[in-house]
SERO-4910 file (N, C-alpha, C, O; in steps of 0.05 Angstrom, whole numbers):
BEGIN
 pado doro    nc1    nc2    nc3   cac1   cac2   cac3    cc1    cc2    cc3    oc1    oc2    oc3
  Met    A  -1704   3601   2376  -1682   3593   2359  -1657   3608   2370  -1657   3632   2372
  Thr    A  -1637   3593   2376  -1612   3605   2385  -1590   3598   2366  -1586   3574   2358
  Tyr    A  -1574   3618   2358  -1552   3613   2340  -1527   3609   2356  -1520   3626   2373
  Val    A  -1513   3588   2351  -1487   3582   2364  -1466   3579   2342  -1467   3560   2327
  Pro    A  -1448   3599   2339  -1428   3598   2317  -1410   3573   2320  -1403   3565   2343
  Gln    A  -1402   3563   2298  -1386   3538   2298  -1356   3544   2297  -1340   3528   2308
  Asp    A  -1347   3565   2284  -1319   3568   2279  -1304   3587   2298  -1280   3583   2302
  Glu    A  -1317   3608   2308  -1303   3625   2327  -1323   3639   2344  -1346   3643   2335
  Pro    A  -1316   3648   2368  -1335   3661   2386  -1347   3686   2373  -1333   3700   2359
  Phe    A  -1373   3690   2377  -1386   3713   2365  -1385   3739   2380  -1380   3759   2366
  Pro    A  -1388   3741   2406  -1390   3767   2418  -1364   3783   2418  -1352   3788   2438
  Val    A  -1357   3790   2393  -1332   3804   2389  -1332   3831   2402  -1311   3840   2412
  Ala    A  -1355   3844   2402  -1356   3871   2414  -1352   3870   2444  -1345   3890   2457
  Ala    A  -1356   3846   2456  -1352   3843   2485  -1323   3836   2491  -1316   3830   2514
  Gly    A  -1306   3837   2471  -1278   3830   2475  -1273   3800   2474  -1252   3791   2482
  Leu    A  -1292   3785   2464  -1289   3756   2463  -1283   3746   2435  -1285   3722   2430
  Gly    A  -1277   3764   2417  -1271   3757   2389  -1243   3746   2387  -1231   3736   2406
  Ser    A  -1232   3747   2362  -1206   3735   2358  -1185   3749   2375  -1186   3773   2380
  Ser    A  -1166   3733   2383  -1144   3745   2399  -1123   3755   2381  -1122   3748   2357
  Gly    A  -1106   3772   2391  -1086   3785   2374  -1096   3812   2365  -1117   3821   2373
  Gly    A  -1080   3826   2349  -1086   3853   2341  -1105   3854   2318  -1118   3875   2313
  Glu    A  -1108   3833   2303  -1125   3833   2279  -1154   3828   2286  -1160   3808   2300
  Pro    A  -1173   3845   2277  -1201   3840   2283  -1211   3814   2268  -1202   3809   2246
  Ser    A  -1229   3800   2281  -1240   3776   2268  -1260   3785   2246  -1268   3808   2245
  Leu    A  -1267   3766   2230  -1287   3771   2209  -1313   3780   2222  -1326   3798   2212
  Tyr    A  -1321   3768   2244  -1345   3775   2258  -1344   3804   2268  -1364   3819   2266
  Gln    A  -1321   3812   2278  -1318   3840   2287  -1321   3859   2264  -1335   3880   2267
  Leu    A  -1309   3853   2241  -1312   3870   2218  -1340   3872   2208  -1350   3894   2202
  Ile    A  -1354   3850   2207  -1382   3849   2198  -1399   3866   2217  -1415   3882   2209
  Phe    A  -1395   3862   2243  -1411   3876   2263  -1406   3906   2261  -1425   3921   2259
  Glu    A  -1381   3914   2261  -1374   3943   2261  -1382   3957   2235  -1391   3980   2236
  Cys    A  -1379   3943   2213  -1383   3956   2187  -1411   3953   2176  -1417   3964   2154
  Ser    A  -1428   3939   2190  -1455   3935   2180  -1470   3961   2176  -1468   3980   2192
  Pro    A  -1485   3964   2153  -1501   3988   2149  -1526   3988   2167  -1540   4008   2168
  Glu    A  -1532   3966   2180  -1554   3964   2199  -1544   3970   2227  -1522   3962   2235
  Ala    A  -1560   3985   2243  -1553   3990   2270  -1555   3965   2286  -1576   3952   2287
  Met    A  -1533   3957   2299  -1532   3932   2314  -1522   3936   2342  -1504   3953   2347
  Ala    A  -1533   3921   2361  -1525   3922   2389  -1525   3894   2400  -1541   3877   2392
  Leu    A  -1506   3889   2418  -1504   3863   2431  -1507   3867   2461  -1493   3882   2474
  Thr    A  -1527   3852   2472  -1534   3855   2500  -1532   3828   2514  -1542   3808   2504
  Arg    A  -1519   3827   2537  -1516   3803   2552  -1543   3796   2565  -1555   3814   2578
  Val    A  -1553   3772   2562  -1580   3764   2571  -1582   3765   2601  -1603   3775   2611
  Arg    A  -1563   3755   2616  -1566   3751   2645  -1570   3777   2660  -1583   3777   2681
  Asp    A  -1560   3800   2650  -1563   3825   2664  -1571   3848   2646  -1573   3871   2655
  Asn    A  -1577   3843   2621  -1585   3863   2601  -1565   3885   2596  -1572   3906   2586
  Val    A  -1540   3880   2603  -1519   3900   2599  -1510   3900   2570  -1506   3879   2558
  Met    A  -1507   3924   2558  -1498   3927   2531  -1468   3921   2531  -1452   3933   2546
  Val    A  -1459   3903   2513  -1431   3896   2511  -1419   3904   2485  -1395   3904   2481
  Gly    A  -1436   3912   2466  -1426   3921   2440  -1447   3936   2424  -1470   3928   2424
  Val    A  -1439   3957   2410  -1455   3971   2391  -1438   3978   2367  -1414   3983   2371
  Asn    A  -1449   3979   2343  -1433   3987   2321  -1436   4017   2314  -1452   4031   2327
  Gln    A  -1421   4026   2295  -1421   4054   2287  -1448   4064   2279  -1456   4086   2286
  Glu    A  -1463   4048   2264  -1490   4056   2255  -1509   4059   2279  -1526   4077   2279
  Trp    A  -1506   4042   2299  -1523   4044   2323  -1517   4071   2337  -1535   4085   2346
  Leu    A  -1491   4077   2339  -1483   4102   2352  -1494   4126   2337  -1504   4145   2349
  Arg    A  -1492   4125   2310  -1502   4147   2294  -1533   4150   2297  -1543   4172   2300
  Leu    A  -1547   4128   2296  -1576   4128   2297  -1587   4138   2324  -1606   4153   2325
  Thr    A  -1574   4129   2346  -1584   4136   2372  -1572   4162   2383  -1584   4175   2400
  Gly    A  -1548   4169   2374  -1534   4192   2384  -1519   4188   2410  -1504   4206   2419
  Phe    A  -1522   4165   2423  -1508   4159   2448  -1479   4154   2442  -1472   4139   2423
  Pro    A  -1461   4164   2459  -1432   4157   2456  -1427   4129   2467  -1440   4120   2486
  Arg    A  -1409   4115   2455  -1402   4088   2463  -1397   4085   2493  -1405   4066   2505
  Glu    A  -1382   4104   2504  -1374   4102   2532  -1398   4104   2551  -1397   4096   2574
  Arg    A  -1420   4116   2542  -1444   4119   2559  -1461   4093   2558  -1478   4089   2575
  Val    A  -1456   4077   2537  -1473   4054   2531  -1461   4028   2542  -1474   4013   2556
  Ile    A  -1436   4023   2535  -1423   3998   2541  -1421   3995   2572  -1411   4013   2586
  Gly    A  -1430   3972   2582  -1429   3967   2611  -1454   3976   2626  -1455   3974   2650
  His    A  -1473   3986   2611  -1498   3995   2623  -1522   3983   2609  -1520   3973   2586
  Thr    A  -1545   3983   2622  -1569   3973   2609  -1582   3996   2593  -1576   4020   2598
  Ala    A  -1598   3989   2573  -1611   4009   2556  -1631   4026   2572  -1637   4049   2565
  Val    A  -1641   4015   2594  -1658   4031   2612  -1641   4051   2627  -1650   4074   2631
  Glu    A  -1618   4043   2637  -1601   4061   2652  -1593   4086   2637  -1593   4108   2648
  Phe    A  -1585   4083   2611  -1577   4106   2597  -1600   4120   2581  -1595   4139   2567
  Gly    A  -1624   4109   2584  -1648   4124   2575  -1658   4117   2547  -1675   4131   2537
  Leu    A  -1648   4096   2535  -1658   4088   2508  -1687   4079   2510  -1704   4087   2494
  Trp    A  -1693   4063   2531  -1720   4054   2537  -1731   4071   2559  -1717   4080   2576
  Gln    A  -1758   4076   2557  -1771   4093   2578  -1769   4079   2605  -1762   4093   2625
  Asp    A  -1774   4053   2606  -1772   4039   2631  -1769   4009   2626  -1773   4000   2603
  Glu    A  -1763   3994   2646  -1758   3965   2644  -1784   3951   2635  -1782   3931   2620
  Ala    A  -1807   3960   2645  -1832   3947   2638  -1838   3949   2608  -1847   3929   2595
  Ala    A  -1833   3972   2596  -1837   3976   2567  -1818   3958   2552  -1826   3946   2532
  Arg    A  -1793   3956   2561  -1773   3939   2547  -1782   3910   2549  -1782   3895   2529
  Glu    A  -1789   3901   2573  -1797   3873   2576  -1821   3865   2559  -1822   3844   2547
  Gln    A  -1841   3883   2558  -1865   3878   2542  -1858   3875   2512  -1867   3857   2499
  Ala    A  -1842   3894   2502  -1834   3893   2474  -1817   3869   2467  -1819   3858   2445
  Leu    A  -1800   3860   2486  -1782   3838   2480  -1792   3811   2489  -1777   3791   2488
  Arg    A  -1816   3810   2498  -1827   3784   2508  -1824   3761   2487  -1816   3740   2495
  Pro    A  -1830   3766   2461  -1826   3744   2442  -1797   3734   2440  -1792   3711   2435
  Leu    A  -1779   3753   2444  -1750   3746   2444  -1743   3728   2467  -1728   3709   2464
  Thr    A  -1753   3735   2491  -1746   3719   2515  -1760   3692   2514  -1749   3673   2526
  Lys    A  -1782   3690   2501  -1797   3664   2500  -1787   3647   2477  -1784   3622   2481
  Gly    A  -1781   3658   2454  -1774   3642   2431  -1746   3646   2419  -1738   3632   2401
  Gly    A  -1731   3665   2431  -1704   3669   2421  -1702   3686   2396  -1680   3688   2385
  Gln    A  -1725   3697   2387  -1724   3713   2362  -1746   3734   2363  -1767   3729   2374
  Leu    A  -1741   3756   2351  -1760   3778   2349  -1757   3790   2321  -1735   3796   2312
  Cys    A  -1779   3794   2307  -1777   3804   2279  -1795   3828   2275  -1820   3827   2279
  Asp    A  -1783   3850   2267  -1797   3874   2258  -1819   3884   2277  -1843   3885   2270
  Val    A  -1811   3891   2301  -1830   3902   2321  -1824   3932   2324  -1801   3940   2329
  Asp    A  -1845   3948   2321  -1842   3977   2324  -1844   3984   2353  -1862   3977   2367
  Val    A  -1824   3999   2363  -1823   4009   2390  -1814   4038   2390  -1800   4047   2371
  Thr    A  -1822   4053   2410  -1812   4080   2413  -1788   4080   2432  -1790   4071   2454
  Leu    A  -1766   4091   2421  -1741   4093   2437  -1733   4122   2438  -1740   4138   2420
  Arg    A  -1718   4129   2458  -1708   4156   2462  -1679   4158   2453  -1662   4142   2461
  Thr    A  -1673   4178   2436  -1646   4182   2428  -1631   4199   2448  -1644   4209   2467
  Glu    A  -1606   4203   2445  -1589   4217   2465  -1599   4246   2468  -1597   4257   2489
  Asp    A  -1609   4258   2446  -1618   4286   2448  -1646   4289   2459  -1657   4311   2460
  Gly    A  -1658   4267   2468  -1684   4267   2481  -1708   4263   2461  -1731   4261   2470
  Ala    A  -1702   4261   2436  -1723   4257   2416  -1734   4228   2418  -1719   4209   2423
  His    A  -1760   4225   2415  -1772   4199   2415  -1775   4191   2385  -1788   4205   2370
  Arg    A  -1764   4168   2378  -1764   4158   2351  -1777   4131   2350  -1774   4114   2368
  Leu    A  -1792   4126   2328  -1804   4100   2324  -1783   4082   2311  -1774   4087   2289
  Met    A  -1775   4061   2325  -1755   4043   2314  -1767   4015   2310  -1783   4005   2325
  Cys    A  -1759   4003   2288  -1767   3976   2282  -1743   3959   2291  -1721   3962   2281
  Ile    A  -1748   3940   2310  -1727   3924   2320  -1731   3894   2313  -1754   3884   2312
  Ser    A  -1709   3881   2307  -1708   3852   2304  -1685   3843   2322  -1666   3858   2327
  Ala    A  -1687   3818   2331  -1666   3808   2349  -1665   3778   2349  -1685   3765   2342
  Val    A  -1643   3768   2356  -1639   3739   2358  -1621   3733   2382  -1603   3749   2388
  Met    A  -1625   3710   2395  -1607   3702   2416  -1583   3687   2404  -1587   3670   2387
  Val    A  -1560   3694   2414  -1536   3679   2406  -1521   3670   2431  -1523   3683   2452
  Glu    A  -1506   3649   2428  -1491   3639   2451  -1462   3636   2443  -1455   3628   2421
  Ser    A  -1445   3642   2462  -1416   3639   2458  -1403   3636   2485  -1408   3651   2504
  Gln    A  -1385   3617   2487  -1369   3613   2512  -1387   3612   2537  -1381   3625   2557
  Ala    A  -1408   3596   2535  -1427   3592   2557  -1442   3617   2566  -1452   3618   2589
  Glu    A  -1443   3637   2549  -1457   3662   2555  -1478   3667   2533  -1472   3662   2510
  Ser    A  -1502   3676   2540  -1523   3682   2521  -1524   3712   2517  -1521   3728   2536
  Tyr    A  -1529   3720   2492  -1531   3748   2484  -1555   3752   2466  -1564   3734   2453
  Tyr    A  -1566   3777   2466  -1585   3785   2446  -1571   3803   2426  -1559   3823   2433
  Leu    A  -1574   3796   2401  -1563   3812   2379  -1587   3828   2367  -1605   3816   2356
  Phe    A  -1586   3854   2371  -1608   3872   2362  -1601   3886   2336  -1578   3894   2331
  Tyr    A  -1621   3890   2319  -1620   3906   2295  -1641   3928   2298  -1664   3922   2304
  Leu    A  -1633   3952   2293  -1652   3975   2295  -1653   3990   2269  -1633   3994   2255
  Arg    A  -1678   3999   2262  -1682   4017   2239  -1701   4039   2248  -1721   4033   2260
  Asp    A  -1694   4064   2242  -1712   4086   2249  -1733   4087   2227  -1727   4092   2204
  Val    A  -1758   4082   2235  -1780   4081   2216  -1800   4105   2221  -1822   4104   2211
  Thr    A  -1791   4125   2236  -1808   4147   2243  -1819   4161   2218  -1844   4164   2215
  Ala    A  -1802   4169   2200  -1811   4183   2176  -1828   4165   2158  -1848   4174   2147
  Met    A  -1821   4140   2155  -1836   4122   2139  -1864   4118   2150  -1884   4118   2135
  Arg    A  -1867   4114   2176  -1893   4110   2188  -1910   4136   2186  -1934   4134   2183
  Met    A  -1897   4159   2189  -1911   4184   2186  -1921   4187   2157  -1944   4196   2153
  Ala    A  -1905   4180   2138  -1913   4181   2110  -1936   4162   2104  -1955   4169   2090
  Gln    A  -1935   4138   2115  -1956   4118   2112  -1982   4129   2124  -2004   4126   2112
  Ala    A  -1980   4142   2147  -2004   4153   2160  -2016   4176   2143  -2040   4179   2141
  Ala    A  -1998   4192   2131  -2008   4214   2114  -2021   4203   2089  -2042   4214   2080
  Val    A  -2010   4183   2077  -2023   4170   2054  -2050   4159   2061  -2069   4163   2047
  His    A  -2051   4146   2084  -2077   4134   2093  -2097   4156   2098  -2120   4154   2090
  Ala    A  -2089   4178   2111  -2107   4201   2116  -2116   4213   2089  -2140   4220   2087
  Gly    A  -2098   4215   2070  -2106   4226   2044  -2125   4208   2029  -2144   4218   2017
  Glu    A  -2121   4182   2032  -2140   4163   2019  -2167   4165   2032  -2188   4164   2018
  Gln    A  -2168   4168   2058  -2194   4171   2072  -2208   4196   2064  -2232   4196   2060
  Ala    A  -2193   4218   2062  -2205   4244   2054  -2216   4242   2026  -2237   4253   2020
  Leu    A  -2201   4229   2008  -2210   4226   1981  -2235   4209   1979  -2254   4215   1964
  Glu    A  -2236   4188   1995  -2260   4171   1996  -2284   4186   2006  -2306   4183   1996
  Gln    A  -2280   4202   2027  -2302   4218   2038  -2312   4239   2018  -2336   4243   2014
  Ala    A  -2293   4252   2004  -2300   4271   1984  -2316   4258   1961  -2335   4269   1951
  Asn    A  -2307   4234   1953  -2320   4219   1932  -2349   4211   1940  -2367   4214   1924
  Glu    A  -2352   4202   1965  -2379   4195   1975  -2397   4220   1976  -2420   4218   1969
  Lys    A  -2386   4243   1985  -2402   4267   1985  -2410   4276   1957  -2433   4284   1953
  Leu    A  -2392   4274   1939  -2398   4281   1911  -2420   4262   1900  -2438   4271   1886
  Asn    A  -2417   4236   1906  -2437   4217   1896  -2465   4223   1908  -2485   4220   1894
  Arg    A  -2466   4230   1934  -2491   4237   1947  -2504   4262   1933  -2528   4263   1928
  Gln    A  -2487   4282   1927  -2497   4306   1914  -2507   4300   1886  -2528   4311   1878
  Leu    A  -2493   4282   1872  -2502   4275   1845  -2529   4260   1846  -2546   4264   1829
  His    A  -2532   4243   1866  -2557   4228   1868  -2580   4245   1877  -2603   4240   1870
  Cys    A  -2575   4266   1893  -2596   4284   1902  -2606   4302   1879  -2629   4309   1879
  Thr    A  -2589   4308   1860  -2597   4326   1838  -2611   4310   1816  -2624   4322   1798
  Asn    A  -2610   4284   1817  -2623   4267   1796  -2651   4260   1803  -2665   4247   1787
***
């Protein structure tokens, strides 16, 4: 599925938004979104736009990101890992809630849930990415699961002891 906007060009972060000094509605939505968003040109995987939340989440400065691929500045471990994770996006134009490990600017590896869609504007294709850091949530889920397993084992042990005494 590819989204093609009807009323004005979408890749505002790439400098293709509304002309003049006033930002377009798309630029405002992109920049002010509480979700971390990035816009990557499909033909060369170069990042052409990131919003403030993306910068906060990853720690990378905008000048290190724009004009470079995510592999070049170290967000992805390597191109093979990126290609494997994004395969559904390249085949179907959409990716929903896929957990991947990405590296932040300070070198920390974080578990990120990514979604993405392909958009087209002015005869150019882009991937619009949404990122959420789910590291703490997945760790909490794992701890709950481990606790449930420990409780189940303790319950089974107690039941065995009760049956042995009867």
